[in-house]
Residue frames relative to the residue before (quaternion, step in Angstrom):
aa qw qx qy qz dx dy dz
M 1.0000 0.0000 0.0000 0.0000 0.00 0.00 0.00
S 0.1221 -0.7972 0.5888 0.0535 3.56 -0.85 0.93
A 0.2748 -0.7522 0.5767 0.1614 3.54 -1.27 0.30
I 0.1053 -0.7712 0.6237 0.0718 3.54 -1.12 0.69
S 0.2802 0.7461 -0.5626 0.2200 3.55 -0.92 0.88
Y 0.4687 -0.5614 0.5595 0.3900 3.46 -1.40 -0.15
K 0.3366 -0.7259 0.5583 0.2194 3.57 -0.75 0.99
P 0.6267 -0.5352 0.3832 0.4172 3.62 -1.14 0.49
R 0.4090 -0.7230 0.5069 0.2303 3.55 -0.91 0.93
E 0.3840 -0.7481 0.5085 0.1850 3.53 -1.09 0.79
N 0.0894 0.8303 -0.5446 0.0769 3.60 0.86 0.90
A 0.6474 0.5357 -0.3331 0.4278 3.54 0.96 -0.87
T 0.6370 0.5303 -0.3332 0.4494 3.57 1.04 -0.74
L 0.6657 0.5054 -0.3081 0.4544 3.56 0.97 -0.85
A 0.7228 0.4349 -0.2499 0.4754 3.56 0.98 -0.83
G 0.4872 0.7254 -0.4085 0.2639 3.58 1.21 -0.50
P 0.6939 0.4810 -0.3201 0.4298 3.68 0.65 -0.96
A 0.6553 0.5073 -0.3227 0.4573 3.60 0.94 -0.82
V 0.6526 0.5110 -0.3179 0.4604 3.58 0.97 -0.86
R 0.6721 0.4934 -0.3064 0.4593 3.57 0.91 -0.91
T 0.6322 0.5299 -0.3357 0.4549 3.61 1.02 -0.77
G 0.6573 0.5051 -0.3065 0.4679 3.59 0.94 -0.89
H 0.6387 0.5242 -0.3289 0.4573 3.57 1.03 -0.79
R 0.6571 0.5081 -0.3159 0.4586 3.59 0.95 -0.87
V 0.6361 0.5244 -0.3346 0.4566 3.60 1.00 -0.79
R 0.6687 0.4886 -0.3082 0.4681 3.60 0.92 -0.89
L 0.6383 0.5282 -0.3260 0.4553 3.57 1.03 -0.79
S 0.6608 0.5034 -0.3132 0.4603 3.60 0.95 -0.84
R 0.6496 0.5070 -0.3192 0.4681 3.57 0.98 -0.82
G 0.6477 0.5279 -0.3220 0.4451 3.56 0.98 -0.84
R 0.6626 0.4945 -0.3095 0.4698 3.56 0.98 -0.84
L 0.6191 0.5370 -0.3443 0.4581 3.59 1.07 -0.70
V 0.6509 0.5054 -0.3124 0.4726 3.59 0.96 -0.89
D 0.6570 0.5080 -0.3146 0.4598 3.60 0.93 -0.89
G 0.6498 0.5174 -0.3194 0.4561 3.58 1.00 -0.77
L 0.6569 0.4972 -0.3106 0.4742 3.58 0.98 -0.83
L 0.6340 0.5234 -0.3324 0.4622 3.58 1.05 -0.77
A 0.6501 0.5113 -0.3252 0.4585 3.59 0.91 -0.88
T 0.6414 0.5165 -0.3228 0.4664 3.60 1.00 -0.79
F 0.6603 0.5062 -0.3084 0.4611 3.58 0.93 -0.91
I 0.6443 0.5150 -0.3287 0.4600 3.59 0.95 -0.85
L 0.6527 0.5121 -0.3175 0.4593 3.59 0.96 -0.84
V 0.6369 0.5179 -0.3253 0.4694 3.60 1.01 -0.81
M 0.6626 0.4999 -0.3076 0.4652 3.60 0.91 -0.90
L 0.6400 0.5189 -0.3287 0.4616 3.57 1.02 -0.77
L 0.6498 0.5001 -0.3140 0.4787 3.61 1.02 -0.77
L 0.6361 0.5135 -0.3315 0.4710 3.59 1.06 -0.72
M 0.6043 0.5442 -0.3613 0.4561 3.60 1.06 -0.68
I 0.6782 0.4750 -0.2919 0.4788 3.56 1.00 -0.83
G 0.7612 0.4120 -0.2048 0.4571 3.58 0.97 -0.91
M 0.7112 0.3872 -0.2597 0.5261 3.62 1.27 0.00
P 0.0827 -0.8237 0.5598 0.0361 3.60 0.48 1.13
G 0.7777 0.2907 -0.2504 0.4980 3.55 -0.89 0.99
E 0.7615 0.2847 -0.1709 0.5566 3.59 1.19 -0.46
E 0.3285 0.8048 -0.4542 0.1950 3.57 1.26 0.25
T 0.5962 0.5854 -0.3839 0.3930 3.61 1.10 -0.50
I 0.5739 0.5898 -0.3921 0.4112 3.62 1.14 -0.47
P 0.7159 0.3878 -0.2761 0.5107 3.66 0.68 -0.92
Y 0.5709 0.5906 -0.3819 0.4236 3.60 1.16 -0.57
H 0.6869 0.4623 -0.2831 0.4840 3.60 0.90 -0.89
F 0.6313 0.5217 -0.3368 0.4646 3.60 1.02 -0.75
L 0.6134 0.5606 -0.3449 0.4365 3.56 1.05 -0.79
F 0.7299 0.4163 -0.2549 0.4785 3.61 0.73 -0.99
L 0.5931 0.5570 -0.3692 0.4491 3.59 1.14 -0.58
S 0.6667 0.4868 -0.3051 0.4748 3.61 0.91 -0.88
L 0.6352 0.5349 -0.3268 0.4511 3.57 1.00 -0.83
T 0.6725 0.5006 -0.2913 0.4608 3.58 0.97 -0.88
I 0.6638 0.5084 -0.3124 0.4509 3.60 0.91 -0.91
V 0.6870 0.4781 -0.2935 0.4618 3.59 0.82 -0.98
Y 0.6466 0.5251 -0.3352 0.4403 3.59 0.94 -0.83
G 0.6010 0.5822 -0.3576 0.4146 3.59 1.06 -0.68
F 0.7160 0.4013 -0.2446 0.5162 3.57 1.18 -0.56
R 0.7323 0.4503 -0.2374 0.4524 3.57 0.97 -0.84
V 0.0001 0.8280 -0.5574 -0.0616 3.62 0.92 -0.96
W 0.0928 -0.8234 0.5597 0.0085 3.55 0.29 1.30
P 0.6296 -0.4987 0.4154 0.4271 3.59 -1.24 0.22
L 0.7106 -0.5142 0.2791 0.3909 3.57 -1.21 0.53
W 0.7168 0.4688 -0.2890 0.4278 3.60 0.70 -1.02
P 0.6418 0.4850 -0.3516 0.4788 3.68 0.86 -0.69
T 0.6197 0.5396 -0.3442 0.4542 3.59 1.06 -0.72
I 0.6536 0.5063 -0.3152 0.4660 3.60 0.93 -0.89
V 0.6587 0.5138 -0.3148 0.4507 3.59 0.91 -0.92
V 0.6634 0.4967 -0.3097 0.4661 3.61 0.87 -0.95
T 0.6557 0.5203 -0.3207 0.4434 3.60 0.90 -0.90
V 0.6780 0.4896 -0.2967 0.4612 3.60 0.89 -0.93
V 0.6719 0.5009 -0.3080 0.4503 3.60 0.90 -0.93
V 0.6839 0.4743 -0.2945 0.4697 3.60 0.85 -0.95
T 0.6513 0.5072 -0.3223 0.4633 3.59 0.92 -0.84
G 0.6695 0.5049 -0.3054 0.4512 3.59 0.92 -0.87
A 0.6819 0.4919 -0.2982 0.4518 3.60 0.89 -0.91
T 0.7029 0.4451 -0.2807 0.4785 3.57 0.81 -0.96
G 0.6306 0.5299 -0.3381 0.4551 3.61 1.05 -0.72
W 0.6239 0.5319 -0.3416 0.4595 3.58 1.07 -0.73
V 0.6595 0.4982 -0.3218 0.4619 3.62 0.92 -0.85
L 0.6848 0.4749 -0.2965 0.4665 3.61 0.83 -0.95
G 0.6525 0.5148 -0.3226 0.4529 3.58 0.99 -0.80
A 0.6488 0.5127 -0.3216 0.4613 3.59 0.95 -0.83
H 0.6731 0.4789 -0.3026 0.4753 3.61 0.94 -0.84
A 0.6330 0.5185 -0.3438 0.4608 3.61 1.04 -0.64
L 0.6630 0.4948 -0.3054 0.4716 3.60 0.95 -0.82
S 0.6786 0.4745 -0.2852 0.4827 3.60 1.15 -0.62
G 0.5071 -0.6712 0.4091 0.3535 3.58 1.25 -0.12
I 0.4106 0.7190 -0.4721 0.3025 3.57 1.25 0.18
I 0.7839 0.1045 -0.0576 0.6094 3.57 1.04 -0.74
D 0.5915 -0.5565 0.4429 0.3797 3.53 -1.27 0.41
R 0.5454 -0.6432 0.4310 0.3210 3.57 -1.03 0.79
A 0.5295 0.6231 -0.4122 0.4018 3.58 1.22 -0.31
E 0.5729 0.6040 -0.3741 0.4086 3.55 1.21 -0.50
L 0.5592 0.6263 -0.3870 0.3812 3.59 1.22 -0.44
A 0.4902 0.6496 -0.4338 0.3868 3.60 1.27 -0.19
E 0.5759 0.5997 -0.3668 0.4173 3.56 1.23 -0.48
V 0.5796 0.6345 -0.3752 0.3473 3.60 1.11 -0.71
P 0.7533 0.3155 -0.2429 0.5234 3.67 0.81 -0.76
L 0.6096 0.6102 -0.3593 0.3563 3.60 1.09 -0.68
M 0.7064 0.4661 -0.2871 0.4486 3.59 0.73 -1.02
P 0.6579 0.4763 -0.3349 0.4776 3.66 0.87 -0.74
A 0.6174 0.5466 -0.3524 0.4427 3.60 1.06 -0.71
L 0.6461 0.5059 -0.3177 0.4752 3.57 0.99 -0.83
F 0.6490 0.5140 -0.3199 0.4606 3.56 1.01 -0.85
V 0.6490 0.5159 -0.3190 0.4592 3.60 0.96 -0.88
A 0.6244 0.5298 -0.3428 0.4604 3.62 1.00 -0.74
M 0.6538 0.4985 -0.3111 0.4768 3.56 1.01 -0.83
V 0.6130 0.5532 -0.3386 0.4512 3.58 1.07 -0.79
W 0.6416 0.5367 -0.3216 0.4437 3.57 0.93 -0.90
H 0.6860 0.4672 -0.2832 0.4805 3.57 0.88 -0.95
A 0.6493 0.5141 -0.3251 0.4565 3.60 0.97 -0.80
Q 0.6460 0.5123 -0.3240 0.4639 3.59 0.99 -0.79
R 0.6332 0.5171 -0.3290 0.4728 3.58 1.01 -0.77
R 0.6560 0.5036 -0.3091 0.4696 3.58 0.95 -0.87
A 0.6528 0.5082 -0.3168 0.4639 3.60 0.97 -0.86
A 0.6424 0.5122 -0.3263 0.4673 3.60 1.00 -0.80
A 0.6455 0.5113 -0.3221 0.4671 3.59 1.01 -0.81
L 0.6499 0.5134 -0.3173 0.4619 3.59 0.99 -0.82
R 0.6388 0.5162 -0.3314 0.4643 3.58 1.01 -0.78
Q 0.6394 0.5173 -0.3269 0.4656 3.57 1.02 -0.79
V 0.6443 0.5152 -0.3172 0.4679 3.59 0.99 -0.85
E 0.6503 0.5117 -0.3146 0.4651 3.58 0.99 -0.84
R 0.6393 0.5144 -0.3301 0.4666 3.59 0.98 -0.79
M 0.6569 0.5021 -0.3091 0.4699 3.56 0.96 -0.88
A 0.6438 0.5144 -0.3202 0.4674 3.59 1.03 -0.81
D 0.6445 0.5095 -0.3222 0.4704 3.59 1.00 -0.80
Q 0.6527 0.5072 -0.3152 0.4662 3.58 0.98 -0.83
R 0.6524 0.5081 -0.3097 0.4694 3.55 1.00 -0.85
R 0.6448 0.5154 -0.3181 0.4664 3.57 0.99 -0.86
A 0.6582 0.4975 -0.3108 0.4718 3.58 0.97 -0.85
S 0.6359 0.5267 -0.3291 0.4582 3.57 1.04 -0.79
L 0.6558 0.5010 -0.3127 0.4702 3.59 0.97 -0.84
D 0.6336 0.5215 -0.3337 0.4640 3.58 1.02 -0.78
R 0.6525 0.5045 -0.3194 0.4666 3.57 0.98 -0.82
E 0.6503 0.5190 -0.3186 0.4540 3.57 0.99 -0.86
R 0.6477 0.5055 -0.3268 0.4671 3.59 0.95 -0.86
G 0.6698 0.4935 -0.3048 0.4635 3.57 0.91 -0.90
F 0.6421 0.5244 -0.3237 0.4559 3.56 1.01 -0.83
L 0.6701 0.4893 -0.3012 0.4699 3.59 0.92 -0.89
R 0.6399 0.5186 -0.3293 0.4616 3.59 0.99 -0.81
D 0.6927 0.4682 -0.2816 0.4708 3.57 0.86 -0.97
T 0.6310 0.5374 -0.3330 0.4495 3.57 1.06 -0.76
S 0.6574 0.5048 -0.3187 0.4598 3.57 0.91 -0.89
H 0.6415 0.5130 -0.3241 0.4694 3.59 1.04 -0.75
A 0.6761 0.5027 -0.2976 0.4490 3.57 0.91 -0.94
I 0.6771 0.4759 -0.2943 0.4779 3.59 1.02 -0.76
R 0.6451 0.5524 -0.3275 0.4140 3.58 0.98 -0.85
T 0.6235 0.5743 -0.3518 0.3972 3.61 1.00 -0.76
P 0.7257 0.3972 -0.2873 0.4828 3.68 0.64 -0.90
I 0.5953 0.5533 -0.3764 0.4448 3.60 1.09 -0.60
T 0.6600 0.5120 -0.3099 0.4541 3.58 0.92 -0.91
I 0.6623 0.4989 -0.3094 0.4655 3.57 0.95 -0.91
A 0.6733 0.4958 -0.3038 0.4566 3.59 0.85 -0.96
R 0.6483 0.5222 -0.3234 0.4499 3.58 0.94 -0.86
G 0.6627 0.5149 -0.3128 0.4449 3.57 0.92 -0.91
H 0.6982 0.4581 -0.2837 0.4713 3.58 0.89 -0.86
L 0.6183 0.5182 -0.3598 0.4687 3.62 1.07 -0.55
E 0.6216 0.5206 -0.3422 0.4749 3.58 1.06 -0.68
L 0.6485 0.5025 -0.3152 0.4770 3.57 1.01 -0.79
A 0.6325 0.5231 -0.3303 0.4661 3.58 1.06 -0.78
G 0.6517 0.5242 -0.3155 0.4484 3.58 1.02 -0.80
A 0.7067 0.4440 -0.2608 0.4852 3.55 1.13 -0.64
A 0.5035 0.6638 -0.4287 0.3494 3.60 1.25 -0.23
R 0.4204 -0.7338 0.4885 0.2149 3.56 -1.12 0.71
S 0.7887 0.2096 -0.1286 0.5634 3.61 1.23 -0.20
A 0.6352 -0.5362 0.3978 0.3884 3.55 -1.26 0.43
A 0.6284 0.5453 -0.3394 0.4388 3.59 1.02 -0.75
A 0.6806 0.4672 -0.2887 0.4849 3.59 1.02 -0.76
T 0.6410 0.5454 -0.3184 0.4363 3.57 1.16 -0.59
R 0.6180 0.6232 -0.3475 0.3301 3.56 0.96 -0.96
P 0.6719 0.4945 -0.3449 0.4300 3.71 0.73 -0.80
H 0.6548 0.5045 -0.3185 0.4639 3.59 1.00 -0.77
I 0.6429 0.5076 -0.3298 0.4693 3.59 1.00 -0.74
E 0.6317 0.5341 -0.3363 0.4502 3.60 1.01 -0.77
V 0.6414 0.5053 -0.3225 0.4788 3.58 0.98 -0.80
A 0.6555 0.5112 -0.3177 0.4562 3.60 0.91 -0.88
L 0.6518 0.5087 -0.3177 0.4642 3.60 0.98 -0.81
R 0.6318 0.5183 -0.3425 0.4635 3.60 1.00 -0.72
Q 0.6579 0.4980 -0.3119 0.4710 3.58 0.99 -0.77
L 0.6317 0.5111 -0.3327 0.4786 3.60 1.09 -0.65
D 0.6113 0.5238 -0.3454 0.4824 3.59 1.08 -0.67
R 0.6409 0.5179 -0.3188 0.4683 3.56 1.02 -0.82
M 0.6300 0.5257 -0.3228 0.4717 3.57 1.04 -0.78
S 0.6429 0.5301 -0.3208 0.4503 3.58 0.99 -0.84
A 0.6622 0.4886 -0.3013 0.4816 3.58 0.93 -0.90
L 0.6341 0.5419 -0.3218 0.4480 3.56 1.02 -0.85
S 0.6854 0.4821 -0.2908 0.4618 3.59 0.86 -0.96
N 0.6439 0.5211 -0.3330 0.4504 3.61 0.97 -0.79
R 0.7055 0.4515 -0.2761 0.4715 3.58 0.91 -0.86
L 0.5836 0.5448 -0.3757 0.4706 3.58 1.12 -0.53
L 0.6468 0.5074 -0.3149 0.4743 3.58 0.97 -0.83
A 0.6501 0.5133 -0.3213 0.4590 3.58 0.93 -0.85
L 0.6707 0.4900 -0.3024 0.4676 3.60 0.91 -0.88
A 0.6288 0.5309 -0.3376 0.4569 3.58 1.02 -0.76
R 0.6561 0.5010 -0.3159 0.4677 3.59 0.98 -0.80
L 0.6614 0.4948 -0.3080 0.4721 3.58 0.98 -0.80
D 0.6466 0.5181 -0.3183 0.4606 3.59 0.98 -0.84
A 0.6669 0.5005 -0.2950 0.4666 3.57 1.10 -0.69
G 0.5082 -0.6819 0.4041 0.3367 3.58 1.28 -0.03
E 0.1926 0.8043 -0.5399 0.1565 3.57 1.07 0.65
E 0.4754 -0.6886 0.4744 0.2735 3.56 -0.91 0.97
L 0.4291 -0.6829 0.5302 0.2617 3.54 -1.07 0.77
D 0.3425 -0.6999 0.5843 0.2266 3.55 -1.14 0.66
R 0.0817 -0.8410 0.5346 0.0152 3.56 0.34 1.27
R 0.0507 0.7844 -0.6140 0.0717 3.54 -0.86 1.03
P 0.5889 -0.5533 0.4281 0.4047 3.60 -1.11 0.51
T 0.0528 0.8172 -0.5618 0.1173 3.56 -0.58 1.20
D 0.3371 -0.6915 0.5999 0.2200 3.55 -1.06 0.82
V 0.2952 -0.8024 0.4920 0.1641 3.58 -0.12 1.31
A 0.6243 0.5409 -0.3500 0.4418 3.59 0.97 -0.78
A 0.6597 0.4954 -0.3098 0.4726 3.59 0.97 -0.84
L 0.6316 0.5326 -0.3315 0.4555 3.59 1.05 -0.76
V 0.6545 0.4969 -0.3106 0.4777 3.59 0.95 -0.86
G 0.6465 0.5214 -0.3229 0.4539 3.58 0.98 -0.79
E 0.6461 0.5151 -0.3188 0.4643 3.58 1.00 -0.78
I 0.6418 0.5097 -0.3246 0.4722 3.58 0.98 -0.82
G 0.6352 0.5297 -0.3273 0.4569 3.57 0.99 -0.80
R 0.6608 0.4992 -0.3139 0.4643 3.60 0.93 -0.85
N 0.6257 0.5460 -0.3403 0.4411 3.60 1.01 -0.79
W 0.7200 0.4338 -0.2581 0.4762 3.58 0.88 -0.93
T 0.5927 0.5875 -0.3685 0.4097 3.60 1.05 -0.67
A 0.6740 0.5230 -0.2986 0.4278 3.56 1.00 -0.80
N 0.7655 0.4104 -0.1893 0.4580 3.60 1.15 -0.52
T 0.7686 0.2989 -0.1734 0.5385 3.62 1.16 -0.26
D 0.4195 -0.7311 0.4939 0.2133 3.53 -1.17 0.67
R 0.3281 0.7180 -0.5384 0.2951 3.57 0.93 0.89
V 0.4798 -0.6004 0.5295 0.3590 3.55 -1.31 0.11
W 0.1472 -0.8442 0.5147 0.0267 3.54 -0.30 1.30
S 0.0027 -0.7607 0.6490 0.0078 3.52 -1.20 0.68
V 0.0150 -0.7844 0.6196 -0.0245 3.58 -0.75 1.08
E 0.0844 0.7981 -0.5848 0.1185 3.56 -0.44 1.25
C 0.1025 0.8046 -0.5708 0.1278 3.56 -0.18 1.31
R 0.3000 -0.7157 0.6029 0.1852 3.51 -0.84 1.00
P 0.6335 -0.5412 0.3702 0.4108 3.61 -1.10 0.54
T 0.1838 -0.7989 0.5672 0.0791 3.56 -0.83 1.01
G 0.4094 -0.6917 0.4944 0.3310 3.55 1.17 -0.39
T 0.6375 -0.5279 0.4041 0.3895 3.53 -1.33 -0.12
M 0.0513 -0.7837 0.6190 -0.0006 3.54 -0.92 1.01
R 0.4189 -0.6733 0.5420 0.2782 3.54 -1.22 0.52
V 0.2241 0.7458 -0.5862 0.2233 3.54 -0.26 1.35
D 0.4706 -0.5988 0.5376 0.3619 3.53 -1.35 0.04
P 0.2985 -0.8091 0.4694 0.1896 3.61 -0.12 1.21
D 0.6181 0.5552 -0.3557 0.4281 3.60 1.07 -0.64
W 0.6802 0.4633 -0.2850 0.4914 3.56 0.90 -0.92
L 0.6530 0.5191 -0.3234 0.4466 3.58 0.94 -0.86
E 0.6264 0.5268 -0.3347 0.4670 3.59 1.04 -0.72
L 0.6185 0.5367 -0.3401 0.4624 3.61 1.04 -0.76
A 0.6656 0.5081 -0.3043 0.4542 3.56 0.93 -0.92
L 0.6941 0.4693 -0.2860 0.4649 3.59 0.86 -0.93
D 0.6044 0.5413 -0.3574 0.4626 3.60 1.05 -0.67
A 0.6476 0.5151 -0.3210 0.4607 3.59 0.99 -0.83
L 0.6619 0.4987 -0.3163 0.4618 3.61 0.96 -0.79
V 0.6674 0.4804 -0.3077 0.4787 3.58 0.96 -0.83
E 0.6233 0.5355 -0.3402 0.4571 3.60 0.99 -0.78
N 0.6255 0.5298 -0.3340 0.4653 3.57 1.02 -0.76
A 0.6553 0.5041 -0.3129 0.4676 3.59 0.96 -0.86
V 0.6395 0.5245 -0.3258 0.4579 3.59 1.01 -0.79
H 0.6399 0.5476 -0.3235 0.4313 3.59 0.98 -0.88
F 0.7867 0.3406 -0.1623 0.4886 3.56 0.98 -0.82
T 0.6479 0.4255 -0.3553 0.5225 3.53 1.16 0.59
A 0.3329 -0.7213 0.5729 0.2015 3.54 -1.30 0.33
S 0.7284 -0.3999 0.3152 0.4584 3.53 -1.32 0.08
G 0.7868 0.2847 -0.2350 0.4946 3.56 -0.84 1.05
D 0.5500 0.5906 -0.4077 0.4273 3.60 1.23 -0.20
T 0.4755 -0.6923 0.4842 0.2454 3.54 -1.29 0.46
I 0.0235 -0.7417 0.6698 0.0254 3.54 -1.15 0.76
R 0.0749 -0.8102 0.5813 -0.0017 3.56 -0.75 1.09
L 0.1378 -0.7526 0.6407 0.0647 3.53 -1.05 0.93
G 0.0831 0.8027 -0.5865 0.0695 3.54 -0.97 0.84
C 0.0345 -0.7880 0.6129 0.0470 3.55 -1.24 0.34
T 0.0221 -0.7779 0.6276 -0.0207 3.53 -1.13 0.80
S 0.2186 -0.7550 0.6012 0.1440 3.56 -1.24 0.47
S 0.2559 0.7422 -0.5901 0.1884 3.55 -0.94 0.95
A 0.8575 0.1609 -0.1052 0.4772 3.53 -1.30 0.48
G 0.7295 -0.4743 0.2503 0.4246 3.55 0.88 0.95
Q 0.7501 0.3119 -0.2270 0.5372 3.59 1.14 0.37
T 0.3049 -0.7164 0.5947 0.2003 3.53 -1.31 0.40
A 0.1608 -0.7858 0.5940 0.0620 3.57 -0.93 0.98
I 0.1201 -0.7692 0.6265 0.0376 3.54 -0.92 1.03
S 0.0998 -0.8225 0.5597 0.0162 3.57 -0.69 1.08
V 0.1000 -0.7474 0.6538 0.0633 3.53 -1.25 0.66
D 0.0340 -0.8045 0.5917 -0.0379 3.57 -0.56 1.23
D 0.0279 -0.7840 0.6182 0.0490 3.54 -1.20 0.53
S 0.4281 -0.6982 0.5165 0.2498 3.55 -1.29 0.38
G 0.3251 0.7687 -0.4848 0.2614 3.56 1.18 0.60
P 0.7740 -0.3648 0.2464 0.4551 3.59 -1.24 -0.35
G 0.4567 -0.6998 0.4481 0.3177 3.60 1.21 -0.26
I 0.5058 -0.6272 0.5077 0.3049 3.54 -1.38 -0.09
E 0.4550 -0.6730 0.5103 0.2821 3.56 -0.84 0.96
S 0.5809 -0.6106 0.4063 0.3531 3.58 -1.02 0.78
D 0.6399 0.5263 -0.3274 0.4541 3.60 1.07 -0.67
D 0.6861 0.4954 -0.2795 0.4536 3.58 1.17 -0.55
L 0.4948 0.7062 -0.4158 0.2892 3.59 1.17 -0.50
P 0.6742 0.4982 -0.3395 0.4267 3.67 0.86 -0.74
Y 0.7418 0.4500 -0.2217 0.4450 3.60 1.17 -0.47
V 0.4747 0.7297 -0.4307 0.2380 3.60 1.19 -0.33
F 0.7297 0.4060 -0.2472 0.4915 3.61 1.12 -0.49
E 0.4680 0.6555 -0.4634 0.3697 3.60 1.22 0.27
R 0.5303 -0.6573 0.4363 0.3105 3.53 -0.97 0.84
F 0.8378 0.1500 -0.1788 0.4936 3.53 -1.04 0.99
W 0.4929 0.6167 -0.4644 0.4013 3.59 1.20 0.31
H 0.1493 -0.8201 0.5510 0.0382 3.58 -0.82 1.00
R 0.1718 -0.6493 0.7147 0.1949 3.44 -1.40 0.44
R 0.3435 -0.7503 0.5211 0.2181 3.59 -0.70 0.99
P 0.3578 -0.7455 0.5147 0.2265 3.61 -0.59 1.08
D 0.5787 -0.5904 0.4319 0.3604 3.55 -1.18 0.59
Q 0.7793 -0.0001 -0.0006 0.6266 3.56 1.18 -0.56
G 0.6746 0.4815 -0.3527 0.4344 3.56 -1.22 0.37
P 0.6734 -0.5337 0.3415 0.3811 3.56 -1.28 0.27
M 0.5435 -0.5875 0.4907 0.3444 3.52 -1.29 0.47
G 0.4289 -0.7092 0.4985 0.2541 3.57 -0.97 0.84
S 0.6621 -0.5198 0.3762 0.3872 3.54 -1.36 -0.02
G 0.4036 -0.7040 0.4874 0.3223 3.60 1.16 -0.50
L 0.6691 0.4901 -0.2921 0.4763 3.57 1.29 0.22
G 0.4952 0.6919 -0.4269 0.3064 3.60 1.19 -0.29
L 0.7139 0.4404 -0.2623 0.4771 3.59 0.77 -0.99
P 0.6365 0.4976 -0.3518 0.4728 3.67 0.92 -0.70
M 0.6395 0.5181 -0.3288 0.4632 3.60 1.01 -0.78
A 0.6468 0.5197 -0.3203 0.4571 3.59 0.96 -0.87
R 0.6565 0.4896 -0.3203 0.4761 3.60 0.95 -0.81
A 0.6379 0.5233 -0.3374 0.4533 3.61 0.94 -0.80
I 0.6448 0.5066 -0.3223 0.4730 3.60 1.01 -0.75
A 0.6348 0.5214 -0.3291 0.4657 3.59 0.98 -0.83
E 0.6878 0.4761 -0.2850 0.4680 3.59 0.90 -0.92
A 0.6036 0.5486 -0.3589 0.4536 3.61 1.10 -0.61
H 0.6743 0.4500 -0.2787 0.5150 3.57 1.22 -0.52
G 0.5474 -0.6148 0.3956 0.4073 3.59 1.27 -0.02
G 0.5967 0.5906 -0.3436 0.4208 3.56 1.28 0.27
T 0.4316 -0.6720 0.5366 0.2722 3.55 -1.29 -0.41
L 0.1407 -0.7345 0.6504 0.1332 3.53 -1.38 0.23
Q 0.0149 -0.8175 0.5738 -0.0463 3.56 -0.66 1.13
A 0.2536 -0.7519 0.5931 0.1360 3.54 -1.21 0.68
T 0.0738 0.7773 -0.6201 0.0766 3.56 -0.95 0.94
A 0.6216 -0.4912 0.4224 0.4404 3.56 -1.30 -0.19
S 0.3843 -0.7350 0.5197 0.2047 3.54 -1.04 0.82
P 0.5518 -0.5878 0.4662 0.3642 3.60 -1.11 0.52
D 0.6335 0.5319 -0.3251 0.4584 3.60 1.23 -0.42
G 0.6264 -0.5745 0.3236 0.4157 3.58 1.30 0.01
G 0.6976 0.4411 -0.2708 0.4953 3.56 1.23 -0.29
A 0.7344 -0.3631 0.3126 0.4807 3.54 -1.00 -0.92
R 0.1509 -0.7613 0.6254 0.0815 3.53 -1.22 0.60
F 0.0569 -0.7773 0.6264 0.0123 3.57 -0.85 1.02
V 0.0841 -0.7973 0.5977 0.0072 3.56 -0.84 1.02
L 0.1170 -0.7823 0.6116 0.0182 3.55 -0.67 1.20
T 0.0765 -0.8092 0.5824 0.0111 3.57 -0.68 1.11
I 0.0799 -0.7805 0.6197 0.0165 3.53 -1.06 0.85
P 0.3685 -0.7330 0.5168 0.2444 3.63 -0.71 0.96
H 0.4965 -0.6293 0.5038 0.3220 3.52 -1.20 0.58
T 0.0896 -0.7805 0.6180 0.0287 3.56 -0.97 0.91
G 0.5959 -0.5959 0.4057 0.3539 3.52 -1.26 0.43
């Protein structure tokens, strides 16, 4: 069994060294600025001690430099608190000592709470601005990621649609050039299969678009075991596999039965694609620990360990040994439906030798 797909691109790896280098440069510059500020503050503090009667001049320069640098640096909260307390304590001690010695008027001590208060007010506004900028950056990153996903989705969609169109067009041209109905029929059959593939592709693209848009589920009380049994009966009537449906009572759950049926149909269809006549497909469901698990096992060739990380990627294919190529959207759609219900969909090896898919849905009120 082989697989065809676009592997995940390593853009982050390519951009990583440049990003890390830029971060190191900004970090070095920031530390240099902090070091120069600490030196300037120490010089101003020494001038306050060494300039009795004129200490308010270096005192104001000290807080002015602290305010200007902080406006650009915006340190984290705790370093800011520590710096504010240390600077306020040191400068307040110098001014207080000079006031007690009669070097300056005691009215000058009003500066001790005033200047730190002004600095703290600026810190508050700077922190709010920094938080707003971080929020804007997060939104920009999310928007950029969304645009990247949309571009990739459109590119992959155009490729997926172009393939069956090209095949169908080629066979219709051959059918048009055929000289007899017998020679025409095989080409028409191929074209019809490609049109069926296009139909499945368009339906699943629409389903994924609705799920991506956050469409609300129509949750209704549903007997999941009965739903799984009905799906099993539907598929049993149309395929020549050896079927087994073993569902323990699950009780009534609030799920969207229409979406859940789409997901289970996609899982069963996948099992049918990768099995042959006489192979086994088993459906089961159990409830425990606040959730219901629905499993689909088959005795087909299974999934290569290297392929497991990619089976839920959109437009990623495992090429079946026989039968038509799928849309590459069934398993991603099934996982999206499981996640819309707050659940998960996982792929593992089956005890039957093939693939095993387990869809879990938590119980809700």
